[in-house]
Legacy VTK file of the C-alpha trace (Angstrom):
# vtk DataFile Version 3.0
C-alpha trace
ASCII
DATASET POLYDATA
POINTS 558 float
0.108 0.082 -0.112
1.303 3.343 -1.185
1.443 5.598 2.072
2.967 8.600 2.556
6.819 8.433 4.023
7.274 10.242 6.972
10.831 10.213 8.225
11.310 11.773 11.400
9.863 9.779 14.890
6.917 12.365 15.732
4.510 11.619 18.479
1.669 14.288 19.952
2.859 16.064 22.933
-0.532 14.690 24.606
0.638 11.007 25.006
3.554 12.004 27.020
1.791 14.276 29.240
-0.173 11.327 30.078
2.395 9.055 30.070
4.098 11.766 33.233
0.989 12.334 34.908
-0.309 8.869 34.811
2.593 6.776 34.822
6.038 8.306 35.923
5.148 10.501 38.597
3.293 8.082 40.703
6.218 5.332 40.073
9.331 7.967 40.666
7.306 8.823 43.959
6.989 4.892 45.389
10.752 4.462 43.464
12.087 7.237 45.886
10.281 6.266 48.687
11.856 2.604 48.358
15.087 3.399 47.987
15.644 6.017 50.777
13.292 3.909 53.474
15.134 0.689 52.567
18.750 1.123 54.230
17.094 3.505 56.867
14.721 0.056 57.662
17.597 -1.745 57.246
19.134 0.215 59.713
16.915 0.002 62.218
16.612 -3.951 62.460
20.295 -3.826 62.817
19.701 -1.366 65.615
17.004 -3.749 67.126
18.517 -6.795 66.503
15.810 -7.838 64.186
15.770 -9.619 60.973
12.036 -8.378 59.849
13.539 -4.997 59.212
15.941 -6.473 57.106
13.822 -8.697 55.054
11.225 -5.760 54.776
13.790 -3.498 53.253
15.179 -6.304 50.787
11.764 -6.017 49.817
11.163 -2.909 48.733
14.420 -3.219 47.078
13.063 -5.830 44.876
9.397 -3.137 44.361
12.018 -0.677 43.450
13.611 -2.921 40.842
10.228 -4.117 38.959
8.933 0.015 39.172
12.333 1.499 38.294
10.994 4.702 36.697
14.123 4.669 33.896
12.887 1.393 32.604
9.029 2.309 32.630
9.911 5.614 31.233
11.978 3.399 28.596
9.582 0.639 28.142
7.314 2.763 26.824
8.312 5.475 25.232
10.518 3.716 22.468
7.743 1.619 21.093
5.987 5.224 20.879
9.056 6.641 19.361
8.401 3.795 16.823
5.097 4.346 16.189
5.461 7.858 15.593
8.328 6.893 13.115
6.772 4.080 11.250
3.180 4.847 12.105
2.207 1.984 9.067
3.148 -0.878 11.947
0.648 0.606 14.355
-2.264 -1.522 15.003
-4.293 -2.086 18.561
-2.166 -5.548 18.892
1.061 -4.123 18.513
0.302 -1.177 20.365
-0.992 -2.830 23.330
1.039 -5.944 23.272
4.409 -6.645 21.331
6.320 -3.397 20.928
5.428 -2.279 24.713
6.605 -6.016 25.791
10.011 -6.016 23.778
11.211 -2.398 24.980
9.739 -3.325 28.577
11.472 -6.394 28.990
15.169 -4.860 27.501
15.297 -1.753 30.021
13.932 -3.685 32.982
16.318 -6.325 32.368
19.038 -3.635 32.271
17.855 -1.994 35.669
17.466 -5.209 37.178
21.055 -5.734 36.265
22.062 -2.141 38.040
20.407 -2.824 41.183
21.228 -6.264 41.431
24.730 -5.849 40.927
25.469 -2.576 42.374
23.221 -2.295 45.307
21.340 -5.406 46.227
24.762 -7.812 46.784
26.596 -4.835 48.378
24.243 -4.940 51.286
26.074 -7.136 53.387
29.020 -5.697 52.027
27.651 -2.076 53.658
26.162 -3.617 57.004
28.478 -1.987 59.125
28.361 1.360 57.291
25.002 2.603 57.619
25.441 6.078 56.900
27.241 5.206 53.649
24.161 2.697 53.166
21.736 5.241 53.738
23.653 7.603 51.290
23.936 5.373 48.594
20.581 4.945 48.827
19.399 7.983 48.006
21.610 8.649 45.462
20.763 5.650 43.746
17.140 7.408 43.566
18.054 10.494 42.708
19.821 8.678 39.677
16.537 7.361 38.670
14.763 10.142 38.922
17.180 12.048 36.730
16.917 9.610 33.917
13.712 9.632 34.048
13.408 13.601 33.795
16.072 13.533 31.253
14.374 11.286 29.333
10.601 12.992 29.106
12.118 16.355 28.715
14.414 14.599 25.496
10.960 12.874 24.643
8.468 15.957 25.038
10.967 18.235 22.793
11.858 15.746 20.552
8.364 14.685 19.879
6.178 17.820 20.380
4.138 18.569 17.657
5.707 22.000 15.258
9.196 21.086 16.638
11.294 19.308 14.294
14.048 16.706 15.081
17.404 18.827 15.312
19.016 19.163 11.974
15.676 18.311 10.127
13.836 21.272 9.205
11.568 19.863 6.388
10.046 16.896 4.967
8.952 15.880 1.703
5.909 14.525 1.355
4.614 11.717 -0.968
3.503 14.461 -3.662
6.811 16.406 -3.421
5.608 19.056 -1.531
7.541 20.470 1.439
5.614 19.975 4.709
7.048 21.405 8.592
7.597 19.217 11.471
3.900 20.280 12.383
2.347 19.268 9.573
4.530 15.866 9.805
2.753 14.896 12.940
-0.438 15.643 11.603
-0.006 13.396 8.540
1.415 10.610 10.968
-1.512 10.888 13.225
-3.575 10.645 10.360
-1.817 7.252 9.483
-2.541 5.946 12.483
-5.773 6.641 13.331
-7.107 5.278 9.830
-5.993 1.955 10.216
-8.561 1.198 12.913
-11.043 3.985 12.975
-13.595 5.028 10.564
-11.902 6.910 7.419
-12.484 10.072 7.178
-10.638 13.523 7.213
-12.666 16.483 8.589
-11.196 19.755 8.031
-12.509 23.104 9.023
-9.536 25.818 8.505
-10.414 29.213 8.690
-7.967 31.932 7.304
-6.022 32.074 10.827
-5.078 28.556 10.885
-1.909 27.049 9.366
-3.288 23.813 7.449
-2.175 24.268 3.434
-3.249 22.663 0.669
-0.052 20.750 0.315
-0.762 19.462 4.103
-4.372 18.701 3.251
-3.567 16.874 0.095
-0.942 14.693 2.297
-3.829 13.787 4.726
-5.843 13.210 2.175
-4.086 10.907 0.574
-3.828 8.662 4.123
-7.206 8.227 4.551
-7.254 7.582 0.322
-5.371 4.825 0.646
-8.306 3.221 2.969
-11.344 4.174 0.407
-11.810 7.117 3.107
-13.040 10.806 2.429
-12.349 13.601 2.527
-15.189 16.141 3.895
-14.537 19.695 3.595
-15.959 22.717 5.721
-14.406 24.644 3.707
-12.193 27.668 4.053
-14.789 30.528 2.932
-18.395 30.496 1.801
-18.320 34.298 0.877
-16.593 36.241 -1.390
-13.582 33.338 -1.783
-16.051 30.857 -2.028
-14.856 29.767 -5.895
-11.746 29.845 -4.661
-12.319 27.471 -1.385
-13.853 25.155 -3.828
-10.951 25.103 -6.134
-9.026 23.643 -3.360
-11.362 21.133 -2.244
-11.163 19.977 -6.169
-7.615 19.905 -6.442
-7.276 17.908 -3.043
-9.975 15.750 -4.351
-7.591 15.349 -7.807
-4.025 14.811 -5.864
-4.883 12.737 -3.538
-7.187 10.471 -5.392
-10.053 10.712 -2.530
-13.819 10.679 -2.611
-14.630 14.700 -1.763
-17.777 16.196 -0.214
-18.472 20.146 0.436
-20.115 20.304 3.996
-23.178 21.944 4.061
-22.996 23.417 0.236
-23.819 27.575 0.374
-22.734 31.005 -0.815
-23.125 33.323 2.335
-23.716 36.720 2.237
-26.138 38.704 0.003
-23.706 39.977 -2.458
-22.154 36.414 -2.539
-25.257 34.656 -3.384
-24.426 34.999 -7.328
-21.429 32.493 -7.040
-23.059 29.335 -6.347
-24.114 28.641 -9.711
-20.623 29.194 -10.549
-19.676 26.494 -7.771
-22.295 24.550 -8.855
-20.391 24.607 -12.506
-17.287 24.180 -11.234
-18.446 20.754 -8.930
-20.307 18.876 -12.302
-17.162 19.670 -14.504
-14.988 18.091 -11.498
-17.765 15.362 -11.980
-17.355 14.976 -15.385
-13.593 14.980 -15.145
-14.315 11.405 -12.814
-13.410 12.792 -9.554
-15.988 11.908 -7.178
-17.443 14.829 -5.508
-20.673 15.193 -3.664
-22.245 17.979 -1.541
-24.589 18.098 1.845
-27.070 20.661 2.978
-29.036 21.915 5.598
-32.585 23.195 4.594
-32.324 26.463 6.199
-31.318 29.914 4.755
-29.107 30.571 8.118
-25.855 29.268 9.405
-25.155 28.695 13.140
-21.344 29.528 14.583
-19.981 31.899 16.897
-20.611 35.442 17.513
-16.475 35.435 17.484
-16.870 34.532 13.682
-17.890 38.429 12.720
-14.580 39.410 14.480
-11.806 40.295 11.715
-9.261 36.840 12.369
-5.964 38.587 13.205
-8.260 39.689 16.514
-8.280 35.489 17.212
-5.021 34.730 16.341
-3.111 32.921 19.813
-6.462 31.591 20.679
-9.328 32.464 22.569
-8.012 34.273 25.665
-5.674 36.465 23.000
-8.704 37.274 21.315
-10.539 38.548 24.519
-7.234 40.696 25.541
-7.828 42.287 22.198
-11.129 43.029 22.316
-10.783 44.805 25.847
-7.868 47.075 24.681
-9.473 50.469 24.208
-6.748 50.847 21.067
-7.446 48.180 19.418
-11.573 48.276 19.682
-11.941 50.668 17.353
-9.957 49.355 14.397
-12.188 45.770 14.742
-15.402 48.169 14.810
-14.327 49.356 11.639
-13.323 46.304 9.976
-16.549 44.544 10.777
-18.348 47.063 9.147
-15.889 47.088 5.805
-15.939 44.815 2.840
-12.728 42.343 2.519
-11.465 39.577 0.402
-8.932 38.477 3.242
-11.883 36.578 5.244
-15.805 36.316 5.330
-17.132 38.942 7.205
-20.185 37.377 8.666
-21.092 40.847 10.445
-21.894 42.357 6.869
-23.016 39.196 5.148
-25.880 39.107 7.708
-26.986 42.303 5.794
-27.512 44.035 9.552
-27.569 43.151 13.138
-31.260 42.718 13.009
-30.013 39.108 11.129
-27.840 38.061 13.898
-29.653 36.092 16.628
-27.939 35.385 20.137
-28.557 31.605 21.037
-26.025 30.298 23.355
-24.649 32.151 26.613
-22.668 30.237 29.034
-23.021 32.917 31.817
-26.201 32.909 33.926
-26.261 36.620 33.876
-26.498 36.740 30.014
-28.800 33.838 29.599
-31.982 35.949 29.649
-30.714 37.488 26.022
-31.241 34.205 24.361
-33.320 34.535 21.607
-32.736 38.192 21.174
-31.212 39.865 17.890
-27.714 41.346 18.292
-29.485 44.516 17.017
-31.961 44.722 20.341
-29.197 44.024 22.666
-27.539 46.652 21.176
-30.179 49.052 21.417
-30.987 47.777 25.272
-27.283 48.454 26.057
-27.273 51.852 23.903
-23.842 50.489 22.440
-23.160 50.470 18.800
-23.979 46.462 17.802
-20.272 45.895 16.518
-18.996 47.199 20.053
-21.710 44.746 21.581
-20.338 41.659 20.277
-17.548 42.214 21.377
-18.619 43.078 25.241
-20.846 39.789 24.948
-17.714 37.907 23.855
-15.630 39.588 26.846
-18.472 39.163 29.309
-19.515 35.685 28.525
-15.993 34.398 28.288
-17.091 32.099 24.982
-17.493 32.285 21.599
-21.444 33.498 22.299
-23.402 31.033 19.732
-25.204 32.887 16.868
-27.852 32.480 14.181
-26.429 34.423 10.757
-29.283 35.032 7.997
-26.764 35.230 5.283
-28.467 32.915 2.899
-30.686 32.900 0.386
-33.777 30.528 -0.324
-33.436 30.437 -3.841
-29.716 29.033 -3.349
-31.363 26.605 -0.508
-34.104 25.202 -3.214
-31.026 25.049 -6.076
-28.802 22.881 -3.698
-32.211 20.795 -2.672
-32.450 19.971 -6.293
-29.000 18.949 -7.236
-28.768 15.178 -7.557
-25.260 14.524 -6.112
-26.278 16.574 -3.030
-27.367 14.793 0.005
-29.257 16.297 3.159
-27.677 16.802 6.964
-28.458 18.382 10.367
-25.222 19.503 11.558
-26.347 19.659 14.866
-26.211 17.427 18.059
-29.087 15.360 19.149
-31.014 17.276 21.477
-34.404 16.887 23.779
-36.622 19.618 25.043
-36.170 18.986 28.364
-33.775 19.830 31.029
-30.053 21.500 30.715
-31.051 21.677 26.731
-33.470 24.720 27.343
-30.610 26.797 28.695
-29.505 27.760 25.685
-30.881 27.630 21.886
-29.891 25.587 19.029
-30.335 26.129 15.198
-34.049 24.738 14.670
-32.354 22.232 12.128
-31.428 20.092 15.478
-35.351 19.357 15.565
-36.493 19.832 12.113
-33.837 19.351 9.215
-35.241 16.236 7.760
-38.958 16.938 8.553
-38.002 19.780 6.733
-37.284 18.486 3.822
-40.391 16.188 3.270
-42.822 18.679 4.363
-41.800 22.225 2.979
-39.442 21.055 0.061
-41.029 17.997 -1.072
-45.162 18.188 -0.455
-45.482 22.103 -0.021
-43.389 23.366 -3.159
-42.245 20.309 -5.015
-38.890 21.205 -5.269
-38.084 17.234 -5.416
-40.370 14.267 -5.204
-40.691 12.177 -2.707
-38.700 9.041 -3.964
-35.772 11.841 -4.860
-35.572 13.182 -1.292
-35.829 9.541 0.490
-32.757 8.789 -1.677
-31.035 11.839 -0.595
-31.718 11.355 2.970
-31.148 7.134 3.116
-29.248 5.675 0.472
-26.719 8.746 -1.144
-25.124 9.570 2.189
-24.729 5.942 3.165
-23.034 5.028 -0.156
-21.017 8.279 -0.118
-19.547 7.187 3.382
-19.049 3.355 2.449
-21.576 2.457 5.283
-22.120 -0.989 4.357
-25.477 -2.485 4.594
-27.291 0.848 5.331
-29.778 3.236 3.729
-31.831 0.884 1.837
-34.494 -1.403 1.953
-33.231 -4.273 0.770
-32.493 -8.305 1.917
-29.804 -8.988 3.636
-29.451 -5.188 5.036
-29.859 -4.095 8.495
-33.287 -3.073 9.058
-33.277 0.663 9.889
-37.096 1.603 8.601
-38.714 4.962 9.102
-42.563 4.657 8.605
-44.012 8.617 7.856
-46.907 10.345 6.906
-46.384 12.292 3.882
-49.298 14.559 4.029
-48.759 15.688 7.312
-45.184 15.296 8.167
-43.758 18.634 9.074
-41.076 20.803 11.646
-42.226 23.329 13.899
-38.648 24.571 15.459
-38.388 28.193 14.739
-34.979 30.288 15.384
-36.990 32.094 18.421
-38.111 28.500 19.819
-36.157 25.677 18.494
-37.018 23.247 21.097
-40.179 21.736 19.359
-40.296 18.289 17.814
-41.387 17.636 14.348
-44.566 15.687 13.597
-45.662 12.926 11.080
-43.232 10.430 11.961
-45.394 7.280 12.834
-42.906 4.350 13.456
-39.191 3.818 13.569
-37.058 0.922 13.641
-33.249 0.864 14.041
-31.570 -2.415 14.109
-34.821 -4.363 13.670
-35.981 -3.450 17.184
-39.058 -0.787 17.068
-37.850 2.643 19.261
-40.876 4.891 17.888
-44.262 3.612 18.269
-47.400 5.865 16.823
-45.250 8.795 17.494
-44.068 7.399 21.122
-40.535 6.305 22.068
-40.304 2.796 23.151
-37.337 2.858 25.150
-35.480 0.920 22.972
-31.862 1.843 22.389
-30.598 -0.438 19.725
-28.169 1.655 18.131
-24.541 0.663 16.895
-21.624 2.241 16.278
-20.917 2.221 12.419
-17.803 2.144 11.007
-16.144 3.122 7.428
-14.240 1.292 5.118
-10.670 1.560 7.081
-11.909 -0.269 9.761
-9.814 -3.420 9.870
-11.778 -5.186 12.996
-14.205 -6.625 10.596
-15.935 -10.065 11.879
-17.502 -12.669 9.442
LINES 1 559
558 0 1 2 3 4 5 6 7 8 9 10 11 12 13 14 15 16 17 18 19 20 21 22 23 24 25 26 27 28 29 30 31 32 33 34 35 36 37 38 39 40 41 42 43 44 45 46 47 48 49 50 51 52 53 54 55 56 57 58 59 60 61 62 63 64 65 66 67 68 69 70 71 72 73 74 75 76 77 78 79 80 81 82 83 84 85 86 87 88 89 90 91 92 93 94 95 96 97 98 99 100 101 102 103 104 105 106 107 108 109 110 111 112 113 114 115 116 117 118 119 120 121 122 123 124 125 126 127 128 129 130 131 132 133 134 135 136 137 138 139 140 141 142 143 144 145 146 147 148 149 150 151 152 153 154 155 156 157 158 159 160 161 162 163 164 165 166 167 168 169 170 171 172 173 174 175 176 177 178 179 180 181 182 183 184 185 186 187 188 189 190 191 192 193 194 195 196 197 198 199 200 201 202 203 204 205 206 207 208 209 210 211 212 213 214 215 216 217 218 219 220 221 222 223 224 225 226 227 228 229 230 231 232 233 234 235 236 237 238 239 240 241 242 243 244 245 246 247 248 249 250 251 252 253 254 255 256 257 258 259 260 261 262 263 264 265 266 267 268 269 270 271 272 273 274 275 276 277 278 279 280 281 282 283 284 285 286 287 288 289 290 291 292 293 294 295 296 297 298 299 300 301 302 303 304 305 306 307 308 309 310 311 312 313 314 315 316 317 318 319 320 321 322 323 324 325 326 327 328 329 330 331 332 333 334 335 336 337 338 339 340 341 342 343 344 345 346 347 348 349 350 351 352 353 354 355 356 357 358 359 360 361 362 363 364 365 366 367 368 369 370 371 372 373 374 375 376 377 378 379 380 381 382 383 384 385 386 387 388 389 390 391 392 393 394 395 396 397 398 399 400 401 402 403 404 405 406 407 408 409 410 411 412 413 414 415 416 417 418 419 420 421 422 423 424 425 426 427 428 429 430 431 432 433 434 435 436 437 438 439 440 441 442 443 444 445 446 447 448 449 450 451 452 453 454 455 456 457 458 459 460 461 462 463 464 465 466 467 468 469 470 471 472 473 474 475 476 477 478 479 480 481 482 483 484 485 486 487 488 489 490 491 492 493 494 495 496 497 498 499 500 501 502 503 504 505 506 507 508 509 510 511 512 513 514 515 516 517 518 519 520 521 522 523 524 525 526 527 528 529 530 531 532 533 534 535 536 537 538 539 540 541 542 543 544 545 546 547 548 549 550 551 552 553 554 555 556 557
């Protein structure tokens, strides 16, 4: 199998942090205690003429041999190093058994030899030199801790993402492109993940993230080797939408991977005319032989953070850094000015919405701000006597979060055009919620409750945009086929019995942007894996769902 070559050992920092936190620190603490207490107990036994203390002291040394920290660190670290350098050798079994056993055995034996010959066998020789004996124990414990510290420090440096190995600044990927140390880490990690998990590369790059096209091609090529799919939340759905579509097509072509545009749309009134050209670009690529599809949610508004209306340079360095900039009086005027200016450099959702009246605030973290849920940014700005742009900054700072918001930036005509396309399926782009308890403390996008019922009720029955048969195909068979989910999405012999029974004359959605916590109606019966979970519109309490796997899953059973 032709996989990208990653010539340097790379492994994510969190592995090392987990090792240090959950393994090395308690082991090191026990070893230090054992190595120091052993000669102390032996000395007490000598003074009291009680050999039980002597046996206890020797037992502590035996435990130290078993737990000695360099052996534990190297025994787990070396396999990690190897798997970072050659992740194609990684699997559940080599990770759990093969490499750790080999490494652990080698270094464990080395430490046992050290302790046995240079400490344990000298026990009797040191019986008349108790102070020297205690000193030797302390030195041995200190030596073990220093070896562990050096190993962790070197390992953390050598294997931390974006920190290349000394003397190795760049590597050349599969397609001859130069990629950085941080990119090599992500590519290596992808190579490990796709071996045993559903094969999918999901990317949501923004203007201020560092994933370039070359790196995305390398990552996608990994998934392509397992018949995976590149599903992209494109870089731009506004003024630079066509460039974003072209990038996706380039990745699909260069990596040889099936690709999908995640919630296909053009955002911002001035950008609505770009949608037709984007469709043409995709259809030309499909005619070329590339497998490119898309999915949509049937609403003319999208949901993301209020901070998405803030210029991208403000976001550099993470959320806390952005909050500090929004607090800075010298920068607030510049931020507000750029929010009100058209730019080809970033997707300005504030301008794209047309006005602050078209930005709905739907989710706050702070209790004091939750009463503002369901109000528009314009309403809150009027309540505070402030410009909506400064109000947006203030709300983000006060809430200490991105603040969930709905932007009415899309066109119903564009939604209908997308629904008609035969290569476009439907999605909800939301979590599974319920109109009870903690879920009521914030307002999601109404697609959480009504997306699929809206397709069948509004766009099939009421407007006739597509036929019922075509809607069912795009709701079930098409996404299952695109994601390579086996034996799902069709009523066919040998397939899992996932069956829905609905009334096409009554099915409809009720969730709105102001009151989204409302179930759709018209769904009568639902069977999942052959077991009924909805009977006459009421949940039966059954939970027969299963994990579904992509084509990269290697744990299949006949």
